[in-house]
Every structure is written in structure tokens, then in C-alpha cells.
N, C-alpha and C positions, 0 to 999 in steps of 0.2 A: 121549779118543782118537777119531780119525776112523774112519769105516767102512773106509777104505782100510787104515789101520794095523791094525785088527782083523782084516782079511782077509790080513794079512801082506804088504801091498804097500809097497815102499820107494820113496819119492818123491825123485827127484834133480832139482834145479833147475839149469838151464843150457842153453846152446845145443848141440844135438846135430848131429853130421854123421857120415855113413858113412865108415868106413875100408875096409871090404869087406862082403861079404854077411852076415857074422856078427858084425861088430865096429862099435860106435858109439863115437865120441869125444865126451865131454861136458866142455867146458872143460879139455882136456888130460888127461883120465882116460879110458882105454879100457875098454869093457864088452863082453863077448862074450855071445851068446845063441843058443840053438837056433832060436828064433822071434822075429821082430820085427814089430810092428804100427805102421804109419804112420797117424796121425790128426791131421794138422797143420792141417786146415781151409783156409779162404781168407782173404785180406786185401784191404782196400780199396786201390785204386790210383788215382792221379790222372794224367790225360793231359798231354801236352805242349802246354799252352795258355798264351799270355802272361799272366802274373800268377797262375798256378796256385798259387804259394806262399801266396797269401792265402786259398785255400780249405782247409777242414778235412775230415777223414773222419768217419764215424759214430762211431768210437771217441773221437776228440777232441771231437766234439759232445756225447757223453754225459758228458764230463768238464768241461764248461763250468760255471763258478761262478755265472754270471749268465744269466738268460733273455734272449735277443735280442728286441728289439721288432719287428724286421722281418728275416726271413731268406729266403734262396733255397735250395731243394733242387734239385739237378741229378740227374735220373734218373726213370725211369718204372716201376721194379720195385716189388715189394711192400714193400721196406724204405723206399723213398722215399715211397710212398703212405701207409704207416703213420706215419712221422715227420711228414709234412706234416699229416695229420689230428690227430695228437697235439698238435703245437705250435699249430695253429689252435684246438683246444679249450682250450688254455692262454692264449688271447687274444694270441698273437703274430700279426703280419701275415705271411702265408706266400705266396711265389711259387714255383711248381713249374715247372721248365723241362724239357721232354721233347722228344726228337728225333722221336717218332712223332706220329700224329694223336690217339691216345688212350693213357691209362695202361695198365699191366699187359699188355704185348704178347704174353705167352704164354698169356693167358686167353681165354675165350670172348668174342666180340664184344659180345653183349648185356650180359654182366657188366661189361665194360670201360666201355661206354657209361653204364650205370646208376651205377657208382661215380664216374665223372668228372662226370656231371651233378650228383650229390649233393655232391661236393666243391666244385664251383663254387657251388652253392646255399648252402653253408655259409660261403662267403666266401673260398675259396682261389683265388688267381689262377693259371691254368695257361697257360703259353706253349707252344703245340704246334708241331711241325715246326721246332723251334728248336735251334740249337747255340750254345754259349758260345764266342765268338771271342776275347774278351779280358776280363780282370778288372783294374780300375784302382783304386788307393787314392785317394780324394778326401776329404781331411781325416779325419773319423771314420767315413766310409762307404766301401762298396765299390760300384763302378759296373760292372755287367755289360753288355757289348756282345754282343748276340745276332745271329744270322744272320737273313736275311729282312728284313721290314719292321717288326720289333719295335722299340719304343722302348727305350733303355737302362733297366735296372732298377737302382735304388739301394737297397742293403740294408745291414744291419749285419754279417751273417754269411752265408757261402756254404758249404754242405755238399755235397760231391761224393759221390754215392751210386751212380752208374751203372756203375762198373767194379770188378770184383773178380777176383783171380787166386789160384791155389793158393799157400799160404804155405810154400813149400819152398826159399826162398833159402838157399844155403849148406848145404843138407842133404846134398849129394853123392850124389844118386841114381845118377849115372853110375858112381861107384866101386862101388856095390853091384850094378850091372847091372839096375836097375829101369827098365823100359820106360815111356815117356810117349807117349801118343797123343792128338793133337788137344787139347793143353793139360790133360790129366788123366792120372793114374797108371792104366795099364791093369790091370784085374783080371778074374778069372774069376768064376763063380757063387759060389765060396766065398771071395771077397775076396783070393785069392792073386794076387800080382804075377808078373812074368816070372821072379822068383827063387822057388823052391819054398818057402823058409822065411820069406819076407817078405810081409806082408799090408798092405792099406790099406783104410780105411773113411772115410766122410764126404765132405766137400766137395772134397777133393783128388782124388777119383775122378769118374767120369762119372755116378754115381748121382744121383737127385733130391736137391737140396740143401736138405734140411730136417732139423731136429734129430731128430725121431722116426725118420727113415730111418737116420741115422748110428747111433743107439742100437740099432735093430733089427739092423743089420749087425754092430755090435760084439758083441751078445749071440749072434748066430749064429756068429760067429768063435770066441767062447769055448766055446760048446756043442760045436762041431765039433772044435776043436783040444785042448780040455782036459776036456770033459764027456762024451766018448764018445757024443755024440749028433749025428752029422753032419746038417746041415740048411742050406738056402739061404733067402734072403729073396725073396719075390715083390714085385717093384717095380711091377707093374701096379695100377692103381686106388689110388694113394696119395693120400689127401685132404690138402688144405692150406688154411689160412686166410689171408686178407689182413686184418690188423687195422686196417682203414680205418674211416672214419666215413661211411657205415654199414659194418658188417662184411660181408665177402664170403668165400665158401668154395667150393671146387670139387673134384670128383673125376672121374677118367676122361677121356674124350675131349671136346674142344670140338666144336661143330657143324662147324666147318671141318675139323678132324682126322678126324671121323667120315665126312664126305663124301669126303675124300681116300682113306680106307681102304675104305669100303663103297659109295661112289657114290650112286646115286639111291634106294637102299634106306633111307636115313636118314630118320627121322621125328623131329620136334622138337615138344615140348609145353611151353608156357610161359605165365606169367601175371605181370602187374605190377599191384600193388594197394597200397592203404594198409592197414597192419596195424591191427587193432582198437584197440590201445593208442594208436597214433598218431592215429587218428580222434578218440578221446576227448580227447587232449591237443592237438588241432587242429594236428598236425604234418604238413607236406606230404611227409615222407620216404616214398619209394617202396620197396616190397619186390619183388624179382624172384625167381621160381622157374622152373627150366628143367630138363627131362629130355631127353636125347638117346637115341634108341632105334634099334636095328638092326631094320629092318622085316622082314627075312628070318626072324629068330628071335624077334622081339618082346622080346629082351633089352635091358635098360637098359645103355648103355655109357658114359654120362656124366651128371653132374648139377651144376648151378650154382645158387647162391643169393646174393642180396644182401639183408641185413636182420638184425634182431635174432636172436640164437641161431643164426646161419648155421653156425658151426663145429660146434656140438653136433648140429645136424640133419644136416649133410652127412656127418659121420663115421659116423653110423648108416646113412645111405644107402650109404656105402662098404662096410659089412659086407654089406648086401643085394646090392649089385652083385657083390661077390666070390663070393657064394653063388649067382649066376646068376638073380637075380630078373627078372621080366618086367613089362612095362607092364600086362598083365592082372592080375598079382599086386597091383600098386598099386591098380588099379581096384576090386579086390575087398576091399581093406582099409578098415576103418572107423577113422578117426582120432579124436583127442581134441579135443573142442570146448569152448571156443574156443581154438585154438592156430594158430600159423603153419604148423607141420609138417603139419597135416591137409590143407592146401591141395595138397600134393604128391600126395595120393590123389585129387584132383579135377581134375587137369590134363587 
């Protein structure tokens, strides 16, 4: 018996659509409820490019029976970066096509630069400032024609990762009176939509699109509506990891975001070095540590890291930032030696 069954949850498989604010139709059967939670996530979409039928989404990519010898990843987000590094590590030849100058456009500039430099050092070809204009089938290969002065790229598989959209096709939100704003279901602090009895959590809302965020919102919804413990989720300083090679993680404001909010009061402290383990193994991999500080209050408002254990270290710094830690607090803390984390106390 599954945990859901033990908890008394009935699982109904099928395609759901709203009939009204209290009624959902699932494959011809109507179900009424006092409260309804929408958690449909997002799905990959492919743009209108000639030959796009030859490209696959990440879901189809993970279902491949054979490993491609040479593949192209289209996209600069953390999913594209993660999969490019994974396949490169599995000895596939990887070409990453991005429309920007650097990968991970929402991240800090120095983090982006370090990750991209390391990806190239490891053998991943990155075509920057490039758009796919056409995909052609040439015998057993796919030929990608790119914008700019790039030469055509010949690969075995094309994985389109750049675009995702809420997975609400056919859900009938309009029949339930659920409001959508700027491509996301509009919700209040308690995840309540424009209909008082309908709630939404996860990637179909405008909240940060990470699994732990959706889980936290779901737990807060359950506590509020069924646990007699009303509470909201604080979405400031949510840490997240880019499972790249090397690993990268970030929390809080980037340097650019901090300057936009705080102006000239922003101070940044950073260090790039070879970790001790890499020096012993004669690896040229670089580790980046960075703290973004509000000079008016000395509070740390952001932290970035590229290197081993980045996720473990940054999530602990997230706790410190949420508690209001200052740069002086870091300066007065003695770290564990030898470790990478101790270097944050020496910036």
C-alpha cells in the first residue's frame, strides 16, 4: 500500500477539465469539491522553426534507448547546462546553442562566465548569440543552420530545451473563473487564485520554478486549509543549484540585481582559486566564491559559488542570509580547514 493510500487519498487517472468553480470532469465523470488545488507544472514547447519536427523535448530525450554520439542542446537555462554536462561526461560529443553571450542568463555574471569557461574546457562546443534557423535531415544526421556566421552543425539528435509553458491545455480555467496574468495563474500569499476555493502551486504560477518551492507551497496550503495552521511561504532568498560540471549554486541577489536595488552601496567580495583536491589531482578546474553585500547595513544579500559541494555550502549560507547575517559575522567566523567552505570566511 502506498503512502497516499495509507493517508486515504484516492488516485484518479485521466485528463481533468473544469466544468465550473466546484466541478472537475475527468474523462466523462464529474467530481465536485469544496477546495481544488491546481499543480499541473510546465511542459516543454517547440517553436515554429522549419524542421522542428526533427527536434525532441527533454522528456523524449530521457526516453531514448540509445546514447547519441553527437547531439545539440538548444537552450541556455540550467536544464540545458545540466544535460550538456551530463552527456559530455558520458563521452557524447555535445554542441550547446544559446541565444545569449553566456549560459544561465538569470544568474550572476561571474558565475555564468566561470561555468561557461569550464564547460568549454571540458570539451563542450558552445555557439553563442545564435538562433536555429532551420533543421534539415541529411541521411542519418540532422543539419542545424544557425544565425550569424556560424557554420552548420551536423548532429545525430537535437534536444530543444529553451522554451517551457504552463501545462494547462484543455484544463478550462476560464470556466472556473481562474485568472491568468502574464502567462501564469495569479495567486495570493496563500496560493489562492481569483476563485476563493481554487488554489495553485508550482510552476504554473509565477513563483520560483524549483521543486522545493512547489513542495513548500503545497505544505503551506495543506497546513492552512486543513491543518488549522495558517502560514505563508517566504520566497526571498531561495537557493538553487545548477547541476553543471562543475556544480554551481546561488542564493539571493546577483551583483547586477543588488546594484539596481541598492545603487552604489553594493560591495562584492569574491575569489577564484584551485581547490586543494584539484591541485593534488593536477586538475585546472576553477572554484568561484562570491558574496554580495549591502554596504549600508553590512548584510549579505547574495552568494554565488561554482565548484565541488556548491549546493551544500550555498544552502547553509541561505539559512544565514535569512537570519540577517552580516559580512562582519563571516569575518569573525573560523571555518573548518582544509575545506572549500572556509574560504567564504576569508573573502
